[in-house]
C-alpha positions as CSV (number, residue, x, y, z in Angstrom):
1,X,35.0,36.4,29.4
2,X,36.5,34.4,32.2
3,X,40.3,34.0,32.5
4,X,41.6,30.6,31.3
5,X,43.3,28.6,33.8
6,X,46.9,27.8,32.8
7,X,47.4,24.1,32.4
8,X,50.4,22.4,34.1
9,X,52.9,20.5,32.1
10,X,51.7,17.3,33.8
11,X,48.1,17.9,32.6
12,X,49.3,18.5,29.1
13,X,51.4,15.4,29.1
14,X,48.5,13.3,30.5
15,X,46.2,14.6,27.8
16,X,48.7,13.8,25.0
17,X,49.2,10.2,26.2
18,X,45.4,9.6,26.5
19,X,44.7,11.1,23.0
20,X,47.6,9.5,21.2
21,X,49.2,10.7,18.0
22,X,47.4,13.4,16.2
23,X,47.8,15.2,12.8
24,X,46.7,18.6,11.7
25,X,43.7,18.8,9.3
26,X,44.4,20.5,6.0
27,X,40.9,22.1,5.9
28,X,38.2,23.2,8.3
29,X,35.1,22.2,6.4
30,X,32.6,19.8,7.9
31,X,31.6,16.7,5.8
32,X,27.9,16.9,5.1
33,X,25.9,13.8,5.9
34,X,24.1,12.1,3.0
35,X,20.4,12.7,2.6
36,X,18.6,9.9,4.4
37,X,16.3,7.9,2.2
38,X,12.9,7.0,3.4
39,X,12.8,3.4,4.7
40,X,11.3,0.8,2.4
41,X,10.6,-2.8,3.1
42,X,13.2,-5.1,1.6
43,X,10.5,-7.3,0.0
44,X,9.1,-4.5,-2.0
45,X,12.5,-3.5,-3.2
46,X,13.1,-7.0,-4.4
47,X,9.7,-7.1,-6.2
48,X,8.3,-9.7,-3.8
49,X,4.8,-9.6,-2.3
50,X,4.8,-8.0,1.1
51,X,3.3,-10.1,3.8
52,X,1.0,-7.2,4.8
53,X,-0.6,-7.1,1.4
54,X,-1.3,-10.9,1.5
55,X,-2.5,-11.1,5.0
56,X,-6.1,-11.6,4.0
57,X,-8.1,-13.6,6.4
58,X,-10.8,-15.9,4.9
59,X,-12.5,-15.7,8.3
60,X,-13.0,-12.0,8.1
61,X,-16.7,-11.5,7.4
62,X,-18.1,-8.3,6.0
63,X,-21.5,-10.0,5.6
64,X,-22.6,-12.2,2.8
65,X,-23.9,-10.5,-0.4
66,X,-26.1,-11.8,-3.1
67,X,-25.5,-11.8,-6.9
68,X,-27.4,-8.6,-7.5
69,X,-26.3,-6.6,-4.4
70,X,-24.0,-3.7,-5.0
71,X,-20.8,-3.4,-3.0
72,X,-19.4,-0.2,-1.4
73,X,-16.7,0.5,1.1
74,X,-14.7,3.6,2.0
75,X,-12.1,4.3,4.6
76,X,-12.6,7.3,6.8
77,X,-11.3,10.6,5.5
78,X,-12.0,10.0,1.8
79,X,-13.6,13.1,0.2
80,X,-17.2,12.6,-0.6
81,X,-16.7,14.1,-4.1
82,X,-14.1,11.5,-4.9
83,X,-16.4,8.7,-3.6
84,X,-19.2,10.0,-5.8
85,X,-16.9,10.1,-8.8
86,X,-15.9,6.5,-8.1
87,X,-19.5,5.2,-7.8
88,X,-20.5,7.0,-11.0
89,X,-17.5,5.7,-13.0
90,X,-16.1,9.2,-13.6
91,X,-12.6,8.4,-12.6
92,X,-10.1,7.1,-15.3
93,X,-9.6,3.4,-15.0
94,X,-5.9,2.7,-15.4
95,X,-6.1,-1.1,-15.4
96,X,-8.5,-4.0,-15.3
97,X,-8.5,-7.6,-13.9
98,X,-11.0,-10.2,-15.1
99,X,-11.4,-13.0,-12.6
100,X,-14.1,-15.0,-14.5
101,X,-13.5,-18.7,-14.0
102,X,-10.7,-18.4,-11.4
103,X,-10.7,-20.4,-8.2
104,X,-10.6,-18.5,-4.9
105,X,-7.0,-19.4,-4.4
106,X,-5.9,-18.2,-7.8
107,X,-8.1,-15.1,-7.6
108,X,-6.5,-14.1,-4.3
109,X,-2.9,-14.4,-5.7
110,X,-3.9,-12.5,-8.9
111,X,-5.6,-9.7,-6.9
112,X,-2.6,-9.2,-4.6
113,X,-0.2,-9.1,-7.6
114,X,-2.6,-6.8,-9.6
115,X,-2.9,-4.3,-6.8
116,X,0.8,-4.3,-6.1
117,X,1.6,-3.8,-9.8
118,X,-0.9,-1.0,-10.2
119,X,0.4,0.8,-7.1
120,X,4.0,0.5,-8.4
121,X,2.8,2.1,-11.7
122,X,1.0,4.9,-9.9
123,X,-2.4,3.8,-11.1
124,X,-5.1,5.1,-8.7
125,X,-8.3,3.7,-10.0
126,X,-8.8,0.1,-11.3
127,X,-11.6,-2.2,-12.2
128,X,-11.9,-5.8,-11.1
129,X,-14.5,-8.0,-12.8
130,X,-15.5,-10.8,-10.5
131,X,-18.8,-11.9,-12.0
132,X,-22.2,-12.3,-10.4
133,X,-21.7,-15.9,-9.3
134,X,-24.6,-17.4,-11.2
135,X,-22.7,-20.7,-11.5
136,X,-22.4,-21.1,-7.7
137,X,-25.1,-23.8,-7.5
138,X,-27.8,-21.7,-5.8
139,X,-25.4,-20.4,-3.2
140,X,-24.1,-16.9,-2.6
141,X,-21.4,-15.8,-5.2
142,X,-18.1,-17.0,-3.9
143,X,-15.7,-14.6,-5.7
144,X,-17.9,-11.6,-5.1
145,X,-18.0,-12.3,-1.3
146,X,-14.3,-13.0,-1.2
147,X,-13.4,-9.8,-3.1
148,X,-15.7,-7.9,-0.7
149,X,-13.8,-9.3,2.3
150,X,-10.3,-9.1,0.8
151,X,-10.5,-5.5,-0.4
152,X,-11.6,-4.3,3.0
153,X,-8.5,-5.9,4.6
154,X,-6.0,-4.5,2.0
155,X,-4.0,-1.6,3.3
156,X,-3.7,0.0,-0.2
157,X,-7.4,0.0,-0.9
158,X,-9.0,3.3,0.1
159,X,-12.5,2.6,-1.4
160,X,-14.4,0.3,-3.7
161,X,-17.8,0.4,-5.3
162,X,-19.8,-1.8,-7.7
163,X,-19.6,-0.3,-11.2
164,X,-22.5,1.2,-13.1
165,X,-24.5,-1.2,-15.4
166,X,-22.5,-0.1,-18.5
167,X,-19.2,-1.4,-16.9
168,X,-20.5,-4.6,-15.3
169,X,-22.9,-3.6,-12.7
170,X,-22.9,-5.7,-9.6
171,X,-20.4,-8.1,-11.3
172,X,-17.5,-5.7,-11.1
173,X,-16.0,-3.1,-8.8
174,X,-14.0,0.1,-9.1
175,X,-11.2,0.3,-6.6
176,X,-9.5,3.5,-5.5
177,X,-5.9,2.8,-4.5
178,X,-3.7,4.7,-2.1
179,X,-1.0,6.7,-3.9
180,X,2.4,5.1,-4.0
181,X,4.1,8.1,-2.3
182,X,2.4,7.3,1.1
């Protein structure tokens, strides 16, 4: 080890003036930093709807579907077995939302709140009944097409599929939601 250079009295005095008064510590233990919590948006903490979850664009077009067409969408990376279980109705449905008779504006608000509530309650699979749109005056079903567009844009939706005939057929969808821990 190298020899320490002896400090002059002037250097010691200069150091003491620049540091100021000091006191001896009674212990030599370091204070541990608190565990950092994962960041969460303030709006979700306050129970409000996040702007990301309600950033649906009505100009997004996944293509128009008819009353009897089945819907299906899956984000990349979802296991094929999980998608197969979703399509067959083999996953446990934790909650259900019936949108019969709702206007598009009300349906949009209800869908956002429903998905948010289900995610907060750690529900992974839900059913949304949108109807087949037979009362749409010969046009394409309004709610069914909006649901198809909105769900594709929602960050928490991993996949959705029209239900088997016993659960509503092409008038309802199963939705697989992202787990709340992500």
